[in-house]
N, C-alpha and C positions, 0 to 999 in steps of 0.2 A: 503494500500499498505506500501511496506517496503522499508526503505532507506537502501540504501547501505552504508557499513564501510567507504568509500571513502568519502561520502560528510558530514559522522559526524566527521570525520578525520579533513575535511578542514573547517568545522565551528568551530571545535577546535582550528586549525590553526590562523583563523582569530580572535576569540575572544583571544586568546593568544597575537595575535599580537597587538590589540589594546589595552590590558591591559597594556601590556609591554610598548607602547608608551606613555600613560598615565602616567604610574611610571617615565620612564624617565624624561619626560615633569615637572611633579611635582618637581622631585628632583633637575633639572635645574633650575626651579624658586626658590626653597629654596635656593640654592646656590648661585643665581646672585642678589637675591630680596634685595633691601637696608634693611639695619637693621633696626628695629622697633624704631622710635624715641619716648623719654618718652612725656608722654602726662600732660596736666594742672594737671591732678589729682596726677601727683608725683611732682609737684610744692611746694607742703607745708607737712613737717611731722612736725605736732604739737604735739610733745611727751608730751610737759609739759602741755598739755591742756588750752592753753590759750586765744584761739581762739574760736570764734563761727561759725557756719557753715557757714553763710553769709560771716563772715572776711576771712575764708579760701578759699570761692568761690571768693572772690574780688582778693585775691592774685593769684589764679588761672586765673583771668582774666587780671592781670599784665603780668603774666607770658606768656599768649598767647599771648599778644601783643609786648612783648618785644621779641618773639621769632620772630612772624611774621615780625613786622617792622623793627626791630634792629639786628635779628639774634642773639639775646641775650636769653642763656638758664640760668633762674633766678629762684633759689631755696632758700625756706627758711626754717630753721630746728629750732624748739623749744626743748630745753632738760633741765633738770635739775641737777646741781651738776655734770658737764662735767669735772672739775679739770681745767686743762691748756688748755683753751677755743682756744688758738691757734692751739695747736696740734689737740684738737677734730675736728677743723673745716678744716685742711686740710686732715684730715682722711676720713670726712665724704664726702667732695670734692671727693675724688678718690673713694670711697666707691659708693656714690649715680651718679658717671658718670658726674657730672656737666658739661655741655659743649658739651657732646656727641649728646644734640638736637639741636646743631647749628651747621649749613652748615661749619662754620669757626673755631668751637672750641671755640665759645667766651662764657664762663661760669662764673657764680656770684652766689655766697653762703651767706646768713645772717643767720648766727648763735645766736639764744638769750637764754642766761642761764639765769631766773628770779631768781634762788636761788642765784645767785652772783652779780645780776645785772650788767651782763657782755654783751658785744655785740662784734661779730666779722664778717666783711665783707670779705671774700674770693673771690680774684679777680683772675681769670685765665690769663695766660701771653697774651692771644692776646685782651683781656681787658684793660690793664695796663695804655695805653694813655688815654682811655674814663673816667678811674676812677684812677687819681693819689693818691698817697700816701696822700696828705694833704686832699682829698674827703673822704678816707678811714678813715683818723685819725678823722674828723668831726664827721663823723657817728657813731664811736665807741666810742667815746670820750664824745661828746657833745649832738648828736641830741637826744639819748634816755634818757638821765638823767631825763629831766623834767616828760617823762611818767614811769621811773622806781618810781620817788618820788611820784607821784599821783596814783599808783597802776592801771595807765592804759597801760599796756605792750602791749596788744592787738592792740590799738589804735597808741602807738608808732610803732609797725612792720607795720603796713599802712601807717602812715607817711614816716616813710623810705623808705618804696617800691615808694611810691609817689616821695620823693626826690631822688631816682635810675631811675624813670622812665624819670624825668624832666632833669636829666643829661645825660642819653643816648639820649634826642631828641636834 
């Protein structure tokens, strides 16, 4: 039995309409879908190679807890010979989009430079009331010192992270 050209055209028109509708819906979804939030995998950038996989996983767990329970996007970066650690921390904070995973823009970045035995805790504006200058100064000037002296920088990062979690609570 032969099909008429009218039914072939109708079938093509229906198929084209369905495909067009799918493309429009996909475009609308992409336009209005929430921006992807960085996951725990992005919580740790161990450029200096200080931490074991278990220790990096532990930081990721803290990141998840702080984000879920306190809406704090906490990140840790280790790097060697960064120069001015303050400038480096401000730039990395912006480059990593620290705070973007938080619904309220609450971001916190811990930077460790083991070559200079330096620490910087960069606090986003939305968290300045929770992590005041006195707390930041303690973390930067005193908390990590014994760990640097003992050559246990990775343990110091975990201890600083636990201190941050305690303060957030």
